[in-house]
N, C-alpha and C positions, 0 to 999 in steps of 0.2 A: 504494500500500500504506500503510495507517495506520502512524503512527510506533510505536504500541504493538506492532504485529506484527513490526517489524524485528528485535527481539531474538530472537523465536521462529524466524524464518527464518534468522537468522545462526547460531543454535545448531544448527538442522537441517543447514545446510550445513557447519558445523564438524565434524559427526560423520563426514563423508566423509573429511576429512583426518586424523582420529584413528584410522583403521583401520590395523592393523599390516601387512597384506598386500595385494597388488594385487587379488587376487580379492575380498577384502572391500570394497575401495574401489569396485570395479565394481558389486558387488551393492548397496552403499549408494547409489551414484549412480543406479542404476535405481529405487530406492525414493523418492528425494527428490522428483522431479517428481510422482509419484503422491500424496505427502503434501501437496504444495502445491496440487494441482489443484482440490480442493474449495473452498478459501478464496481462492486467488490464482492463477487460471488463466493470467493474463498472465505472471506470474513463472515458472510451470511451463513455459510455452511457450518461454521463453528457455533453459531447461535441457534441453529435448528435443533430441536429435541431429537433424540434417537428414535427411530421407527420401531 
């Protein structure tokens, strides 16, 4: 991952921990891999739960 993208990815992941309720955390965590998939599929794969 390019160094310039690390800040964007960190901000994206930080939004998960900023959620006030467990349901919001889970919903946000489902969104994060999708947001990463287009630009950084290898990073997204690390966040996908095992099948």
